[in-house]
C-alpha positions, -999 to 999 in steps of 0.1 A, spaced: 230 381 -257 254 379 -228 232 402 -208 202 380 -214 222 349 -202 233 367 -171 198 379 -164 184 344 -169 209 330 -146 202 357 -120 164 350 -122 171 312 -118 193 318 -88 166 341 -72 139 315 -79 159 287 -63 167 310 -33 129 316 -29 123 279 -33 146 272 -4 131 300 17 96 287 13 105 252 26 126 266 53 98 289 65 73 260 63 96 238 85 101 267 109 64 274 110 55 237 117 81 234 144 69 266 161 33 252 165 20 237 198 -16 225 200 -29 222 165 -58 205 149 -67 202 112 -85 180 88 -71 162 57 -89 151 26 -70 119 18 -69 101 -15 -48 71 -26 -44 51 -57 -26 18 -50 -23 -11 -74 -53 3 -95 -75 6 -65 -88 40 -52 -98 50 -18 -107 83 0 -111 94 36 -113 125 57 -88 125 86 -92 144 119 -57 153 132 -43 167 165 -7 173 170 14 188 198 48 199 185 78 196 208 97 227 198 131 211 193 153 210 163 142 174 156 106 186 150 92 159 172 58 158 188 27 138 197 -3 131 175 -38 117 172 -51 109 137 -87 97 134 -98 79 102 -132 64 93 -119 30 105 -92 35 131 -74 60 153 -36 64 154 -20 77 186 15 86 195 24 96 231 61 103 226 72 67 233 49 43 214 24 43 185 -9 27 191 -36 20 164 -71 15 178 -94 -5 155 -130 -3 168 -143 -25 139 -129 -56 156 -121 -43 191 -83 -47 187 -52 -25 188 -16 -25 176 12 -11 196 48 -5 184 78 19 186 71 49 164 93 57 134 89 88 112 75 65 85 48 39 80 13 41 66 2 69 44 -22 79 71 8 86 94 24 105 67 -4 130 67 11 144 99 27 178 98 55 164 119 63 139 92 64 165 64 86 189 85 113 162 86 108 152 49 111 188 38 143 191 58 158 162 39 147 177 6 166 208 13 198 187 14 192 178 -23 182 212 -39 189 198 -74 156 178 -71 135 208 -62 118 231 -88 100 263 -80 69 269 -101 48 300 -106 21 305 -80 -9 282 -82 -43 299 -80 -70 279 -63 -104 296 -57 -89 329 -66 -62 326 -40 -24 323 -47 -3 296 -32 34 288 -34 40 257 -57 71 236 -55 79 202 -70 104 176 -56 113 152 -84 138 124 -78 144 100 -107 157 65 -102 153 69 -65 144 32 -59 164 19 -89 162 21 -127 129 34 -141 116 45 -108 108 80 -95 93 100 -66 75 132 -74 59 155 -48 38 186 -57 39 209 -27 13 237 -24 19 261 5 -3 288 18 15 321 12 2 337 44 6 309 70 33 289 53 14 257 62 8 229 36 -25 233 16 -21 204 -8 5 177 -13 4 151 -41 29 123 -40 34 101 -71 57 71 -72 68 46 -98 84 16 -82 84 -22 -84 69 -50 -63 94 -79 -58 116 -63 -85 94 -75 -113 59 -59 -111 57 -22 -118 36 -2 -94 23 33 -99 11 49 -67 -6 83 -60 -13 99 -26 -31 132 -22 -34 152 10 -57 183 12 -53 203 44 -80 225 58 -96 238 90 -64 246 108 -68 256 144 -35 267 159 -21 270 194 -54 261 211 -58 265 249 -82 236 254 -66 206 238 -67 168 244 -38 154 264 -19 134 237 6 121 263 -21 96 275 -33 67 255 -65 51 267 -71 16 253 -106 4 260 -105 -25 285 -124 -48 261 -99 -43 233 -73 -70 227 -39 -68 209 -39 -76 172 -14 -104 179 -38 -119 205 -67 -114 181 -48 -132 153 -38 -160 177 -75 -165 187 -86 -164 151 -61 -189 140 -72 -213 168 -107 -212 153 -95 -219 118 -96 -254 104 -61 -266 95 -52 -268 58 -60 -299 38 -36 -327 45 -12 -340 18 -28 -371 3 -64 -360 10 -88 -359 -19 -90 -324 -33 -126 -311 -29 -143 -308 -63 -158 -274 -73 -174 -256 -102 -169 -219 -107 -174 -194 -136 -144 -181 -155 -142 -145 -168 -161 -156 -200 -190 -168 -178 -182 -205 -186 -185 -229 -158 -152 -248 -150 -152 -279 -129 -120 -292 -112 -129 -329 -118 -131 -322 -156 -99 -303 -158 -80 -327 -136 -88 -358 -156 -54 -373 -162 -37 -340 -155 -21 -323 -125 -36 -290 -114 -19 -261 -97 -45 -240 -78 -38 -205 -66 -61 -187 -42 -58 -149 -47 -78 -117 -46 -77 -82 -60 -59 -58 -38 -35 -84 -23 0 -71 -27 18 -104 -21 -5 -119 -48 8 -94 -72 43 -102 -62 39 -139 -72 26 -131 -107 61 -134 -123 65 -168 -107 32 -180 -119 39 -168 -154 73 -186 -154 56 -218 -144 30 -214 -171 58 -209 -197 79 -238 -183 50 -264 -183 32 -252 -214 19 -282 -234 25 -305 -204 0 -324 -182 -2 -294 -158 -31 -269 -157 -30 -237 -137 -61 -223 -120 -63 -189 -102 -93 -187 -79 -103 -152 -69 -122 -146 -37 -133 -117 -15 -157 -89 -26 -129 -68 -43 -124 -95 -69 -151 -84 -93 -152 -96 -129 -142 -62 -142 -112 -59 -118 -100 -95 -126 -102 -88 -164 -83 -56 -159 -56 -75 -140 -54 -102 -167 -49 -77 -195 -24 -56 -175 -1 -85 -166 -7 -107 -197 -21 -137 -178 -33 -157 -208 -29 -195 -205 -41 -194 -169 -77 -204 -160 -90 -174 -140 -121 -183 -119 -144 -160 -100 -166 -161 -69 -143 -184 -50 -152 -175 -14 -170 -208 -6 -142 -228 -22 -115 -209 -2 -134 -219 29 -137 -255 16 -99 -256 11 -93 -240 46 -70 -213 32 -55 -191 59 -41 -163 37 -33 -153 1 -16 -163 -20 -21 -200 -13 -11 -228 -37 -24 -263 -38 -10 -289 -61 -34 -317 -71 -20 -348 -87 -35 -368 -116 -55 -389 -91 -72 -359 -76 -52 -359 -43 -35 -330 -26 2 -334 -34 16 -300 -23 7 -269 -3 23 -235 0 11 -204 18 24 -169 11 53 -153 -7 90 -165 -2 123 -161 -21 123 -197 -30 86 -200 -41 94 -208 -77 119 -235 -67 95 -251 -42 66 -252 -67 88 -266 -95 101 -293 -73 66 -304 -63 53 -302 -99 82 -322 -113 77 -349 -87 39 -351 -95 44 -352 -133 71 -379 -131 47 -403 -112 
């Protein structure tokens, strides 16, 4: 019996030692590379919405202990560039670009970079208790190292970060990475996120390679800040307080037509403009539910108007069921009404008094959103 325990402990020790060696060799391998290109099959599931893309990546590793380097990552909709000093994202679809100081974090597209994972793996080695070495994974009759990093309560209670790491046994380069996270939006809304990276077509230490130290921005591109400024100048200002709220008629999720004029007859109406895929809109759900509960049975009605193509009936129904949004009138196909109300972002709230006039307006998420809305609602209901 004692021999079995000793043997088991020895095997566990050996596996953990191998575990550490695999990551150490992968870090060493990445940091030894110079001119490298590869492709990444990228998948993400965020807030119940899936998306996929294939990324073309180029990196030039600076062989220092920090594992730094330059990169170019081309997606189907933009190109990310880092020249050693700044990060630039070129967005051809609207002829704009963003420029900022690079940090080893950011979008999931940036996190596809080998440079990023080299640094992340190094941090994992500092917490070996979160790493488990699994038996080799066989994919297309080929064996790969398989490790799992699993950190419970990493962002707080009932959260976790789990990363499946599949490493090529010959090259010690990543083959597949799958990151799964359980976290919360605004401390109340649970969020389950999945990101998958499948690496292929590695070309290592190429002689002919693009100069990643030079970032060429097309002369007709404008900065995203300037683009936003120009766009805002063209937007019509929000409806004024005291103006008559434009009437509308929209279908609800049961295909029944709902008209503002009929709902607002002798009642105040809180209108929220939202859409599926809007993270701040998810973050305000607890506030909307609290208001619904607080004013249940009162002279207040709550309408949520969904706009943008993503807000299909199926997706809205799924959201209602997931977050228990009963008691709120959910309306579809609100793009024209969003324009009519001159909204400049989501979520946007309008409070309409019993006389059909705009009595309050609030754009976006803030820490005091609930207090602001309650103050406006109480003032209108007391009139």
